[in-house]
C-alpha positions as CSV (number, residue, x, y, z in Angstrom):
1,M,-10.3,7.2,-21.7
2,Y,-10.3,4.6,-18.6
3,I,-10.4,7.0,-15.1
4,P,-9.1,4.9,-12.5
5,D,-11.6,4.9,-8.7
6,W,-8.6,5.9,-6.9
7,E,-5.3,8.5,-7.4
8,P,-2.5,9.4,-5.1
9,L,-2.9,12.5,-3.4
10,N,0.2,13.8,-5.7
11,V,-2.3,13.5,-8.6
12,A,-5.1,14.9,-6.6
13,L,-2.7,18.3,-6.6
14,R,-2.1,18.1,-10.5
15,R,-5.9,18.5,-10.5
16,L,-6.4,21.1,-8.9
17,V,-3.6,23.4,-9.7
18,A,-4.8,22.6,-13.6
19,I,-8.0,24.0,-12.6
20,G,-6.5,27.0,-11.8
21,L,-5.3,27.1,-7.4
22,S,-2.0,27.7,-6.6
23,E,-0.3,24.8,-5.7
24,D,-0.2,26.4,-2.0
25,D,-4.2,26.6,-2.3
26,A,-4.8,23.5,-3.7
27,K,-2.2,21.8,-1.2
28,A,-4.8,23.7,1.7
29,D,-7.7,22.7,-0.3
30,L,-6.3,18.7,0.0
31,C,-6.2,18.6,3.4
32,N,-9.0,20.2,4.5
33,V,-11.4,17.7,2.1
34,I,-9.2,14.6,3.8
35,A,-9.4,16.0,7.2
36,D,-13.3,16.6,6.7
37,E,-13.6,13.5,5.2
38,Q,-15.2,15.1,2.5
39,V,-13.5,12.7,0.2
40,D,-13.0,8.8,0.6
41,I,-9.0,7.8,1.1
42,R,-7.3,4.7,1.2
43,V,-3.7,3.7,2.1
44,L,-0.9,1.3,1.2
45,V,0.8,0.7,4.9
46,G,4.3,0.8,4.9
47,G,6.8,-0.7,7.9
48,D,7.6,-4.2,8.7
49,D,4.6,-5.6,10.3
50,F,2.3,-8.2,10.0
51,F,0.0,-5.5,8.2
52,A,2.5,-3.8,6.2
53,G,1.6,-3.7,2.0
54,R,-1.9,-3.8,2.7
55,T,-4.2,-1.3,1.7
56,V,-6.7,0.4,4.0
57,K,-9.8,2.5,3.6
58,R,-12.0,4.5,5.8
59,R,-12.3,3.1,8.0
60,Q,-9.2,1.5,8.7
61,V,-7.1,4.6,9.1
62,I,-7.7,7.5,12.0
63,H,-5.6,10.7,10.6
64,P,-5.3,13.5,12.7
65,V,-8.4,16.1,12.5
66,R,-6.5,19.2,11.6
67,L,-4.1,18.3,8.8
68,K,-2.2,21.1,7.1
69,P,0.6,20.6,3.6
70,S,3.6,19.9,5.8
71,D,1.0,17.4,7.2
72,F,2.5,15.6,4.1
73,D,5.2,14.3,1.3
74,W,3.6,15.3,-1.6
75,E,6.4,13.9,-3.9
76,E,5.5,10.7,-2.6
77,S,2.1,10.8,-2.2
78,R,2.0,9.9,1.7
79,P,1.6,11.6,5.5
80,V,5.6,12.3,6.6
81,A,4.0,11.1,10.1
82,K,2.5,7.6,11.1
83,W,-1.2,7.2,11.2
84,N,-3.0,4.7,13.1
85,C,-4.0,1.4,11.1
86,G,-6.1,-1.5,11.9
87,D,-8.8,-3.5,12.1
88,R,-11.3,-5.1,14.2
89,S,-9.9,-8.5,14.0
90,L,-6.1,-6.9,14.6
91,D,-4.8,-4.8,16.5
92,W,-4.5,-0.7,15.8
93,D,-1.2,0.7,15.8
94,S,0.5,4.1,14.5
95,R,1.9,2.8,11.8
96,P,4.4,4.3,8.4
97,I,2.2,5.2,4.7
98,K,3.5,4.0,2.5
99,L,0.5,5.7,-0.4
100,L,-2.5,8.2,0.3
101,E,-5.2,7.8,-2.3
102,L,-7.7,10.2,-2.9
103,R,-11.4,8.4,-4.4
104,T,-11.1,10.5,-8.2
105,S,-15.1,10.0,-8.2
106,D,-15.2,12.2,-4.8
107,L,-13.0,14.9,-6.0
108,E,-14.8,14.8,-9.2
109,D,-17.6,16.2,-6.9
110,L,-16.6,19.1,-5.3
111,F,-14.5,20.1,-7.5
112,P,-16.5,19.9,-10.9
113,Q,-14.5,22.2,-12.6
114,S,-11.6,19.2,-12.7
115,T,-13.4,16.6,-14.8
116,T,-12.0,18.2,-18.0
117,A,-9.2,20.1,-17.1
118,K,-5.8,18.5,-18.3
119,L,-3.3,17.4,-15.7
120,E,-0.3,19.1,-16.0
121,S,2.4,17.1,-18.4
122,Q,4.9,17.6,-15.6
123,P,4.6,16.1,-12.4
124,I,5.1,18.6,-9.2
125,A,8.1,16.0,-8.1
126,N,9.8,16.6,-11.5
127,R,9.9,20.6,-11.6
128,P,13.5,21.9,-11.7
129,R,15.1,22.9,-9.0
130,M,14.6,26.2,-7.0
131,A,17.3,28.2,-7.8
132,G,19.8,28.7,-5.0
133,A,19.5,32.2,-4.4
134,S,15.4,31.7,-4.1
135,I,15.7,28.5,-1.0
136,E,16.6,30.5,1.9
137,P,14.2,33.8,1.5
138,K,11.3,30.5,0.8
139,F,12.4,28.3,3.6
140,R,12.2,31.7,5.5
141,E,8.8,32.8,4.0
142,W,7.6,29.0,5.2
143,R,9.1,29.8,9.2
144,E,7.7,33.1,9.4
145,R,4.0,31.9,8.1
146,R,4.4,28.8,11.0
147,G,4.9,31.6,13.9
148,D,6.2,29.7,16.9
149,D,4.9,26.6,16.0
150,I,8.5,25.5,14.9
151,P,8.7,22.7,12.4
152,T,9.9,19.2,13.0
153,E,13.1,18.4,10.5
154,A,10.7,15.8,8.7
155,E,8.5,19.1,8.7
156,D,11.2,21.4,6.7
157,I,12.4,18.5,4.6
158,A,8.9,17.7,3.4
159,Y,8.1,21.2,2.9
160,M,11.7,22.5,0.9
161,K,11.4,18.8,-1.2
162,Q,8.4,19.9,-3.3
163,F,11.5,22.7,-4.8
164,G,13.9,19.9,-5.2
165,V,16.0,21.1,-2.1
166,G,17.5,18.5,-0.6
167,R,17.4,17.2,3.3
168,D,21.4,17.9,3.4
169,A,20.2,21.8,2.0
170,V,17.5,22.1,4.6
171,R,19.5,20.8,7.2
172,T,22.0,23.1,6.9
173,L,19.7,26.2,6.6
174,R,18.1,24.8,9.8
175,L,20.9,26.0,11.6
176,R,20.3,29.3,11.3
177,F,16.8,28.9,12.0
178,P,15.6,28.4,15.2
179,R,14.4,24.6,16.7
180,R,13.3,22.8,19.1
181,Q,15.4,21.8,21.7
182,R,15.5,18.1,21.7
183,G,12.4,16.1,23.0
184,Q,10.5,19.5,23.3
185,K,7.1,18.9,22.4
186,R,5.5,20.0,19.4
187,S,3.2,23.7,20.6
188,G,-0.5,23.2,19.8
């Protein structure tokens, strides 16, 4: 069986869950290995400028120094915010990322037990939706973990999306929790 050189972020997540890590721990580990540059990455640039549709690798991508699970849309295998991309002959700019992939061999070196793990057949994105009564407590737990660092709407949506909670439901939930004032900068 052929094993691709690169795998999307959501496949890497399933790889770590398959070896027994909790989903939260697996996400944290992936954030750390990306931030610490322990795994080679490549991205498919989104947007509509001349760089859109190009695939660029590590030296052409600048990601935040610190990454946390809410920085990613795990279903779509991409960062929520734009990352700087460019190359020596073209301008560097903050661009949307359509797809983030990790080098498979780097993951296997970092997590050797994952080479033989059978990936869960049902992708995380297709898991059943969270029961209605569980949605608000899960959102409250997420917000409490964030402390004074109130997430953006996009971060709230990305986090709850993994539980099958849609954008409209998250927007309704946000009305019951503290929000940053319009134009207020993020803390930290």
